[in-house]
C-alpha positions as CSV (number, residue, x, y, z in Angstrom):
1,X,-27.7,-90.0,39.5
2,X,-24.6,-91.5,39.9
3,X,-21.4,-89.0,38.4
4,X,-19.5,-92.4,37.4
5,X,-19.9,-94.8,34.2
6,X,-20.1,-98.4,35.4
7,X,-20.3,-101.6,33.2
8,X,-20.5,-99.7,30.1
9,X,-18.4,-101.4,26.7
10,X,-17.4,-97.8,26.3
11,X,-15.9,-97.2,29.6
12,X,-12.3,-98.2,29.2
13,X,-9.8,-95.7,29.1
14,X,-8.6,-94.2,25.5
15,X,-5.2,-92.8,24.7
16,X,-3.0,-91.2,22.4
17,X,-3.0,-89.5,19.2
18,X,-4.3,-92.4,16.9
19,X,-7.5,-93.2,18.8
20,X,-9.5,-90.1,17.5
21,X,-11.7,-90.9,14.8
22,X,-10.3,-94.9,15.3
23,X,-13.5,-97.1,14.8
24,X,-15.5,-94.9,12.7
25,X,-16.0,-95.0,8.9
26,X,-14.2,-91.8,7.4
27,X,-16.6,-89.5,6.1
28,X,-16.6,-87.6,2.1
29,X,-16.5,-83.9,3.2
30,X,-18.9,-82.3,0.4
31,X,-18.6,-79.1,1.7
32,X,-16.4,-76.7,4.7
33,X,-17.9,-73.3,5.5
34,X,-17.2,-71.1,8.6
35,X,-20.0,-69.1,10.6
36,X,-19.3,-66.2,12.5
37,X,-21.3,-65.0,15.5
38,X,-21.5,-63.0,18.0
39,X,-23.1,-62.7,21.1
40,X,-23.0,-60.5,24.0
41,X,-21.6,-61.2,27.7
42,X,-24.1,-61.1,30.7
43,X,-21.7,-59.4,32.0
44,X,-18.1,-58.0,31.2
45,X,-15.4,-60.6,31.6
46,X,-12.1,-58.6,32.7
47,X,-8.8,-60.3,33.3
48,X,-5.0,-59.7,33.2
49,X,-5.1,-59.2,29.3
50,X,-8.2,-57.1,28.8
51,X,-11.7,-56.6,29.0
52,X,-14.8,-58.2,26.9
53,X,-18.3,-56.9,26.9
54,X,-18.9,-59.6,23.4
55,X,-17.8,-62.9,22.2
56,X,-17.3,-63.2,18.6
57,X,-16.3,-66.9,17.6
58,X,-15.8,-69.0,14.8
59,X,-17.7,-72.3,14.1
60,X,-16.6,-74.7,11.5
61,X,-19.2,-76.6,9.8
62,X,-18.4,-79.8,8.1
63,X,-20.3,-80.9,5.1
64,X,-20.6,-85.2,4.5
65,X,-24.0,-85.8,2.1
66,X,-27.0,-85.4,4.7
67,X,-24.8,-84.9,8.1
68,X,-22.9,-81.9,9.3
69,X,-20.1,-81.8,11.8
70,X,-19.5,-78.5,14.1
71,X,-16.7,-77.6,15.7
72,X,-15.5,-74.2,17.5
73,X,-13.0,-71.9,17.2
74,X,-12.2,-70.4,20.4
75,X,-9.7,-67.3,19.5
76,X,-10.0,-63.9,21.4
77,X,-10.6,-61.2,19.2
78,X,-7.3,-59.9,19.9
79,X,-4.1,-61.4,20.0
80,X,-3.7,-61.0,23.6
81,X,-4.0,-64.6,25.7
82,X,-2.1,-66.3,22.6
83,X,-0.6,-65.5,19.3
84,X,-4.6,-66.3,17.9
85,X,-6.7,-64.0,17.5
86,X,-10.2,-64.5,15.3
87,X,-9.9,-62.2,12.3
88,X,-6.2,-64.0,11.5
89,X,-8.3,-67.8,12.4
90,X,-10.8,-67.2,9.7
91,X,-8.0,-66.1,7.2
92,X,-6.2,-69.3,8.3
93,X,-8.9,-71.3,8.5
94,X,-10.6,-69.9,4.5
95,X,-6.9,-69.8,2.7
96,X,-5.3,-72.7,3.9
97,X,-7.0,-75.0,6.7
98,X,-9.6,-75.7,5.0
99,X,-8.3,-76.3,1.2
100,X,-6.3,-78.6,3.0
101,X,-8.9,-80.9,3.6
102,X,-9.7,-83.3,0.5
103,X,-12.0,-82.7,-1.3
104,X,-14.9,-84.8,-3.1
105,X,-14.5,-87.9,-3.4
106,X,-12.0,-88.3,-1.0
107,X,-12.4,-90.3,2.6
108,X,-11.6,-88.2,5.9
109,X,-11.3,-89.3,9.5
110,X,-10.4,-87.4,12.4
111,X,-7.0,-88.8,13.3
112,X,-5.9,-88.0,9.8
113,X,-6.3,-84.3,10.4
114,X,-3.6,-83.4,12.6
115,X,-1.0,-84.7,10.4
116,X,-2.8,-83.2,7.0
117,X,-2.3,-79.9,8.6
118,X,1.1,-80.2,10.5
119,X,2.9,-78.6,7.4
120,X,0.8,-75.5,8.6
121,X,2.8,-73.6,11.9
122,X,0.9,-72.6,14.6
123,X,-3.0,-72.0,14.5
124,X,-3.9,-74.9,16.8
125,X,-7.2,-73.0,18.2
126,X,-8.4,-73.3,14.2
127,X,-7.4,-76.6,13.7
128,X,-8.8,-78.2,16.9
129,X,-12.3,-76.6,15.3
130,X,-11.5,-78.4,12.0
131,X,-10.9,-81.7,13.7
132,X,-13.6,-81.4,16.1
133,X,-16.3,-81.2,13.2
134,X,-14.5,-83.8,11.2
135,X,-15.0,-86.0,14.2
136,X,-18.7,-84.6,15.0
137,X,-19.8,-85.6,11.1
138,X,-18.6,-89.4,12.3
139,X,-20.1,-89.6,15.2
140,X,-23.3,-88.4,13.6
141,X,-22.8,-90.6,10.9
142,X,-22.8,-93.6,13.2
143,X,-25.0,-92.1,16.1
144,X,-22.3,-92.5,18.2
145,X,-21.7,-89.7,20.7
146,X,-18.2,-88.2,21.6
147,X,-18.9,-89.6,25.1
148,X,-19.1,-93.2,24.1
149,X,-16.0,-92.8,21.7
150,X,-13.7,-91.1,24.2
151,X,-14.7,-93.5,27.0
152,X,-15.6,-91.3,29.6
153,X,-15.7,-92.0,32.9
154,X,-18.4,-90.0,34.3
155,X,-22.2,-88.8,33.5
156,X,-21.4,-85.4,35.1
157,X,-18.8,-83.3,35.5
158,X,-17.9,-81.0,38.5
159,X,-18.1,-77.2,37.7
160,X,-15.9,-74.5,38.6
161,X,-16.6,-70.9,37.7
162,X,-13.8,-68.3,36.3
163,X,-14.9,-64.6,37.8
164,X,-13.3,-61.9,35.9
165,X,-11.9,-58.6,37.4
166,X,-15.6,-56.8,38.0
167,X,-16.0,-52.9,37.3
168,X,-17.1,-52.4,40.6
169,X,-14.0,-53.5,42.7
170,X,-13.5,-55.7,45.5
171,X,-17.1,-55.7,47.0
172,X,-18.5,-56.5,43.4
173,X,-16.1,-59.4,43.1
174,X,-17.6,-60.6,46.7
175,X,-21.0,-60.7,45.8
176,X,-20.4,-61.9,42.3
177,X,-18.7,-64.9,43.8
178,X,-21.2,-65.2,46.6
179,X,-24.1,-65.4,43.7
180,X,-22.0,-68.5,41.9
181,X,-21.8,-70.1,45.8
182,X,-25.6,-70.1,45.9
183,X,-26.0,-71.5,42.2
184,X,-23.6,-74.8,43.7
185,X,-20.3,-74.0,41.7
186,X,-18.2,-76.0,43.7
187,X,-14.8,-73.8,43.0
188,X,-14.3,-70.1,42.5
189,X,-11.5,-69.1,40.4
190,X,-10.7,-65.8,40.3
191,X,-9.1,-63.3,37.7
192,X,-6.2,-61.1,39.4
193,X,-3.3,-58.8,37.8
194,X,-0.9,-56.5,39.6
195,X,-3.0,-53.9,41.9
196,X,-6.0,-56.5,41.7
197,X,-5.0,-59.2,43.8
198,X,-3.8,-59.2,47.2
199,X,-6.4,-57.1,48.8
200,X,-9.4,-58.9,46.9
201,X,-8.7,-62.4,47.4
202,X,-7.5,-61.5,51.3
203,X,-11.8,-60.4,51.2
204,X,-12.5,-63.4,50.0
205,X,-10.8,-65.8,52.8
206,X,-12.3,-63.1,55.2
207,X,-15.9,-63.7,54.0
208,X,-16.2,-67.4,52.9
209,X,-13.4,-68.7,55.3
210,X,-10.6,-71.4,54.0
211,X,-13.2,-73.8,53.2
212,X,-13.9,-72.1,49.8
213,X,-12.1,-73.6,47.0
214,X,-10.1,-70.9,45.2
215,X,-8.0,-70.8,42.6
216,X,-6.0,-67.4,41.3
217,X,-5.5,-66.9,37.8
218,X,-3.2,-64.4,36.7
219,X,-2.8,-64.9,32.8
220,X,0.7,-64.1,32.6
221,X,0.3,-60.1,34.3
222,X,3.2,-60.8,36.9
223,X,7.3,-60.2,36.0
224,X,9.6,-62.2,37.9
225,X,12.0,-59.8,38.1
226,X,9.8,-56.7,39.9
227,X,10.2,-56.8,43.6
228,X,6.4,-55.4,44.5
229,X,5.1,-58.5,41.8
230,X,7.0,-61.2,43.6
231,X,5.4,-59.6,46.9
232,X,2.1,-59.6,45.3
233,X,2.4,-63.4,45.0
234,X,4.5,-64.5,48.2
235,X,1.3,-62.7,50.1
236,X,-1.3,-64.6,48.0
237,X,0.9,-67.8,48.7
238,X,-0.9,-67.2,51.9
239,X,-4.0,-67.4,51.4
240,X,-4.9,-71.2,51.3
241,X,-5.3,-71.4,47.5
242,X,-5.7,-74.3,45.9
243,X,-3.5,-73.3,42.8
244,X,-1.7,-70.3,41.3
245,X,-2.1,-70.4,37.4
246,X,-0.1,-69.2,35.2
247,X,1.8,-66.1,37.1
248,X,4.6,-65.6,34.6
249,X,4.9,-65.7,31.0
250,X,4.1,-68.4,28.7
251,X,8.1,-68.7,27.7
252,X,9.0,-68.4,31.2
253,X,9.6,-72.1,32.6
254,X,12.7,-70.8,34.3
255,X,11.0,-68.7,36.6
256,X,8.1,-71.1,37.4
257,X,10.7,-73.6,38.2
258,X,13.0,-71.2,40.2
259,X,9.9,-69.8,42.5
260,X,7.6,-73.0,42.5
261,X,9.7,-74.4,45.6
262,X,9.1,-71.6,47.2
263,X,5.5,-71.6,47.7
264,X,3.1,-73.8,49.5
265,X,0.6,-73.1,46.7
266,X,1.0,-75.1,43.3
267,X,2.1,-73.8,40.3
268,X,-0.9,-74.5,37.7
269,X,0.3,-74.2,34.0
270,X,-1.9,-72.7,31.0
271,X,-0.3,-70.6,28.1
272,X,3.1,-72.4,29.0
273,X,1.9,-75.7,27.7
274,X,0.9,-76.0,23.9
275,X,1.6,-80.3,23.5
276,X,3.0,-83.1,25.2
277,X,6.7,-82.5,24.9
278,X,6.2,-79.1,26.4
279,X,4.2,-80.3,29.8
280,X,7.0,-82.7,29.6
281,X,9.5,-80.7,30.0
282,X,7.4,-78.2,32.5
283,X,7.2,-81.1,34.4
284,X,11.3,-82.3,34.8
285,X,11.6,-78.7,35.0
286,X,9.3,-78.4,38.3
287,X,7.8,-75.5,37.0
288,X,4.1,-76.4,37.7
289,X,2.5,-79.1,39.7
290,X,-1.3,-79.2,37.6
291,X,-2.0,-78.4,34.4
292,X,-4.8,-76.5,32.7
293,X,-5.5,-78.1,29.5
294,X,-7.5,-76.3,27.0
295,X,-9.0,-78.4,23.6
296,X,-8.8,-75.4,21.8
297,X,-5.2,-74.0,23.2
298,X,-3.6,-77.4,22.1
299,X,-4.9,-78.0,19.0
300,X,-7.8,-80.6,19.5
301,X,-8.7,-83.7,21.7
302,X,-5.9,-86.0,20.4
303,X,-2.9,-83.4,21.7
304,X,-5.6,-82.6,25.5
305,X,-5.2,-86.4,25.8
306,X,-1.6,-87.3,24.7
307,X,-0.8,-84.2,27.4
308,X,-3.1,-85.9,30.0
309,X,-1.2,-89.2,29.7
310,X,1.8,-87.5,30.3
311,X,0.7,-85.6,33.3
312,X,-1.0,-89.0,34.9
313,X,2.2,-90.7,34.3
314,X,4.0,-88.2,36.3
315,X,1.2,-87.8,39.3
316,X,0.4,-84.6,37.7
317,X,-3.5,-83.2,38.0
318,X,-5.2,-81.7,34.8
319,X,-7.8,-80.2,34.7
320,X,-10.4,-78.8,31.7
321,X,-10.0,-75.1,31.0
322,X,-12.2,-73.0,29.1
323,X,-12.4,-70.0,26.3
324,X,-15.9,-68.4,26.9
325,X,-17.4,-70.8,24.3
326,X,-20.5,-71.5,22.8
327,X,-22.7,-74.1,23.5
328,X,-20.2,-75.7,20.5
329,X,-17.3,-75.5,22.3
330,X,-18.7,-75.8,25.6
331,X,-20.1,-79.7,24.7
332,X,-16.5,-80.8,23.2
333,X,-14.9,-79.4,26.5
334,X,-17.7,-80.9,28.9
335,X,-16.6,-84.8,27.3
336,X,-13.1,-84.2,27.4
337,X,-13.2,-82.8,31.4
338,X,-15.4,-86.6,31.9
339,X,-12.4,-88.5,30.4
340,X,-10.0,-90.7,33.2
341,X,-7.8,-88.9,34.7
342,X,-9.5,-85.0,35.2
343,X,-10.3,-84.8,38.5
344,X,-10.5,-81.2,39.3
345,X,-13.4,-79.8,38.9
346,X,-13.4,-77.6,35.4
347,X,-14.0,-74.1,33.9
348,X,-17.2,-75.6,32.4
349,X,-19.7,-73.2,34.0
350,X,-23.5,-73.4,32.6
351,X,-24.5,-71.7,29.8
352,X,-26.6,-68.8,31.3
353,X,-23.2,-68.0,33.2
354,X,-22.4,-66.1,29.8
355,X,-25.6,-66.2,27.5
356,X,-28.6,-64.8,28.0
357,X,-29.1,-67.5,25.3
358,X,-27.0,-69.4,23.9
359,X,-26.1,-71.0,20.1
360,X,-27.6,-74.4,21.6
361,X,-29.4,-76.2,23.8
362,X,-28.3,-74.7,27.0
363,X,-25.8,-76.6,29.5
364,X,-27.6,-76.3,33.1
365,X,-25.8,-76.4,36.4
366,X,-27.3,-79.2,38.6
367,X,-25.6,-79.7,42.3
368,X,-22.5,-78.2,41.2
369,X,-22.3,-80.9,37.9
370,X,-23.4,-80.7,34.3
371,X,-24.3,-83.4,32.1
372,X,-22.0,-85.0,29.9
373,X,-23.9,-85.1,26.2
374,X,-24.9,-88.4,25.2
375,X,-26.6,-88.0,22.2
376,X,-24.6,-88.3,18.5
377,X,-21.5,-86.2,17.8
378,X,-21.1,-83.5,20.6
379,X,-24.5,-83.8,21.4
380,X,-25.2,-80.1,20.5
381,X,-26.5,-78.3,17.5
382,X,-26.7,-74.3,17.1
383,X,-30.3,-73.5,16.8
384,X,-31.7,-72.4,13.7
385,X,-33.2,-69.1,15.1
386,X,-30.6,-68.7,17.5
387,X,-27.6,-69.0,14.9
388,X,-29.5,-66.6,12.7
389,X,-29.6,-63.9,15.3
390,X,-25.9,-64.4,16.2
391,X,-24.6,-64.9,12.7
392,X,-22.4,-62.1,11.0
393,X,-19.9,-63.7,8.7
394,X,-20.5,-66.8,6.5
395,X,-17.3,-67.9,4.5
396,X,-17.2,-71.1,2.0
397,X,-14.4,-73.2,1.0
């Protein structure tokens, strides 16, 4: 099967905030509830900011008569990746975001979600879940897929894998990477932190050679004022990496801009980019040469596409990152990764990378790619039995 869409009436590129929900009938929201689920990870996932053995996720469920739309809030359990965290997101969704949606008898389109919630500062991951849930309901009511609505240009997307810092050290990392390459992943990204960086990445190069497409992700763990930290980053720069992701803090654009010219490895920004204005500033400063777009981090599909547009205009590549999503969030990510301009392999690993049983019909890796869902809406729905097993709490508006 070809990975490119051709000859489709929906294949023309669509951009900008106003396109989300355009051409779809608004829905009458008859109810909104929040489902909290807990799933054990197949193996612990450790980054520079912590270790996870389970994933708690918040699912926003929008009722529109007989139609139900789903969105996933991708907050971690603690405010370590950003200021957002799951308990806080549950509170703000229940007490602020969900009540701001129109009541019975009033109609709503996904493109209206961001403006309607704009008076509430921050909480982008929670807002993104609401936007996607409303859009999912609209698309299901229309019998259309998210891929059609976004005008995707691929029927399947190349998949990379993000590998955490293993409990067993360097040789366990080598073992894990070998397994993922055997499964067919097309690019490997490894998490690093001070003290676990140069040695493990050097070892990967020794074992797998220069041909391995290899990235490292620091998750803002390095201090530009620490000589030892800078020495480690300089050494990583000698290892033929595809990119170095977020070495310094989210607000440290000047530090990124200062060191980018001295390194051959392109800097990719993640935590620093919250919206299109951030992307424009970072590019203008020379703080990055690549941008990782995470749907949840930037507040939804509309802002994700706006960032994509800014980067494309400046010739800056983008790719779609992940946040340990269940099949609900992964479905939206895969569709986003299939849009024009997302030219690098995404962090859209198959379901069995993380879960023994996903909430939805699982995503499978085939020849290093994931199929883009073509069913109505996001193309995935939680399976009742899996949802019942994973559910730990439910809140209604």
